[in-house]
C-alpha positions in Angstrom: -0.2 -0.2 0.3 2.9 2.4 1.1 4.6 1.6 -2.5 1.3 2.6 -4.4 1.1 6.0 -2.5 4.7 6.8 -3.3 4.5 6.2 -6.8 1.2 8.3 -7.2 2.2 10.9 -4.9 4.8 12.4 -7.7 2.0 12.5 -10.3 -0.4 14.0 -8.3 2.0 17.0 -7.0 3.0 17.6 -11.1 -0.5 17.7 -12.0 -1.6 20.3 -9.2 1.6 22.5 -9.8 0.2 22.6 -13.9 -3.3 23.7 -13.2 -4.4 26.0 -10.8 -7.5 25.2 -8.7 -9.6 28.0 -8.5 -10.5 27.7 -12.2 -11.0 24.0 -12.7 -13.3 24.5 -9.6 -15.2 27.7 -11.2 -14.7 29.4 -8.1 -13.7 33.1 -7.5 -12.4 34.3 -4.3 -15.3 36.0 -2.2 -12.9 39.3 -1.6 -10.2 40.7 -3.4 -7.9 43.5 -2.7 -8.1 46.7 -5.1 -4.7 46.7 -6.8 -2.0 48.6 -5.3 -2.9 47.6 -1.7 -1.4 45.1 0.6 -3.5 42.2 2.0 -1.9 42.6 5.5 -1.6 45.9 7.5 0.2 47.1 10.9 -1.2 49.3 13.3 0.9 52.4 14.0 0.1 51.7 17.3 1.1 48.4 17.0 5.0 49.3 17.6 6.0 52.8 19.1 9.7 53.4 18.7 11.0 57.0 20.3 14.2 58.5 21.1 16.2 60.6 23.7 18.2 63.6 23.0 21.2 61.6 24.9 20.6 58.6 21.7 18.7 56.0 23.5 15.7 54.4 21.7 12.7 52.6 23.4 10.3 50.5 21.0 7.3 49.2 22.8 5.5 46.5 20.8 2.4 44.3 20.6 -0.1 47.2 22.5 1.6 46.0 25.2 3.7 47.5 28.4 6.8 45.4 27.4 9.7 47.6 25.4 13.2 47.1 24.5 15.8 49.8 24.7 18.9 50.2 22.9 21.5 52.9 21.4 21.1 54.7 18.2 22.6 54.0 15.2 24.2 57.4 15.2 25.1 56.8 19.0 26.8 53.3 17.6 28.5 55.0 14.8 30.0 57.4 17.3 31.2 55.2 19.5 32.7 52.9 16.8 33.5 49.4 17.2 31.9 48.2 20.3 33.9 45.6 22.3 31.8 45.2 25.6 28.4 45.9 26.8 27.1 45.7 30.5 23.9 44.3 30.7 21.2 44.7 33.4 20.0 42.4 36.0 16.7 40.6 35.6 13.9 42.6 38.2 16.4 45.8 38.5 14.1 48.7 38.7 15.2 51.8 36.6 14.0 55.4 37.1 13.6 57.6 33.6 17.3 58.7 32.9 18.9 56.1 34.9 21.7 53.6 33.7 20.2 50.1 32.5 23.7 49.2 31.2 27.1 50.4 29.6 28.6 50.2 26.2 32.2 50.3 25.5 33.9 51.0 22.4 37.7 51.3 20.9 37.0 54.8 22.0 35.3 55.3 25.0 32.4 53.9 27.5 29.2 55.5 27.8 26.4 54.7 29.9 22.7 53.7 28.8 19.8 55.3 30.2 16.6 54.3 30.6 14.3 56.5 28.8 11.3 55.5 31.2 10.8 54.2 34.2 9.9 50.6 34.7 11.8 46.8 35.7 14.0 45.1 33.7 12.8 41.8 32.2 16.2 40.6 30.9 19.7 41.6 28.9 20.3 40.7 25.5 22.3 37.9 26.0 23.6 38.0 22.0 25.9 40.9 23.3 27.6 38.8 25.9 29.1 36.9 23.0 29.0 39.1 20.2 29.3 42.7 20.9 29.5 43.9 17.8 26.0 43.4 17.2 25.4 47.0 18.1 27.6 48.3 15.1 25.4 45.7 12.8 22.3 46.3 14.3 21.7 49.2 16.9 18.3 49.6 16.2 17.6 46.1 15.7 19.2 43.0 17.0 21.7 45.4 19.0 19.1 45.9 21.6 20.6 46.5 25.3 16.9 45.7 27.6 13.6 44.6 27.5 11.9 46.1 30.4 8.2 46.5 31.6 7.6 50.0 31.2 5.9 51.2 34.5 3.9 54.2 32.6 3.4 54.0 28.9 2.4 57.7 28.6 5.7 58.7 29.5 6.8 57.7 25.7 4.3 60.8 24.8 7.4 63.1 26.4 9.8 61.6 24.2 11.1 62.2 20.5 9.6 60.2 17.1 12.1 59.8 14.4 11.9 63.1 12.6 12.2 65.1 15.5 15.0 63.4 17.3 16.7 63.4 13.2 16.5 67.5 13.9 18.3 67.1 17.1 21.6 65.5 15.2 24.5 67.2 13.7 24.8 66.3 10.0 
């Protein structure tokens, strides 16, 4: 029986690959998206990314109070090659503007300040083994800490990307 199934399966896949199902069944989709639109969307509230004048960023995701904190691309470029990252301990309570970690580079060392008050959930373990991840992806995989934000409304006082970019010396 298994031998028969194996011999039929390749020809069945070829037949399906050659003919689309919908025309043969005479069925049409009940709903079509207009041309030029995407069939998926992301609410602007789904992820909120804000910046500080001291070159940190915070990204609040999924409409929750959990956020990631890191340094901006500008800060990573200014520091040069990152050689060590001091990560925070889990359950550390931090206030806005308090250190949540530190970054050492070949040029200097700098504290990473929490943009808002909260409790550290975890540090980015990837940075323990590969601190240069910050140079490669400062605002992505190179985040420093994940925190539980005490008051999400604090993000309103921070800069959006356009306002942050205006503060930079180009």
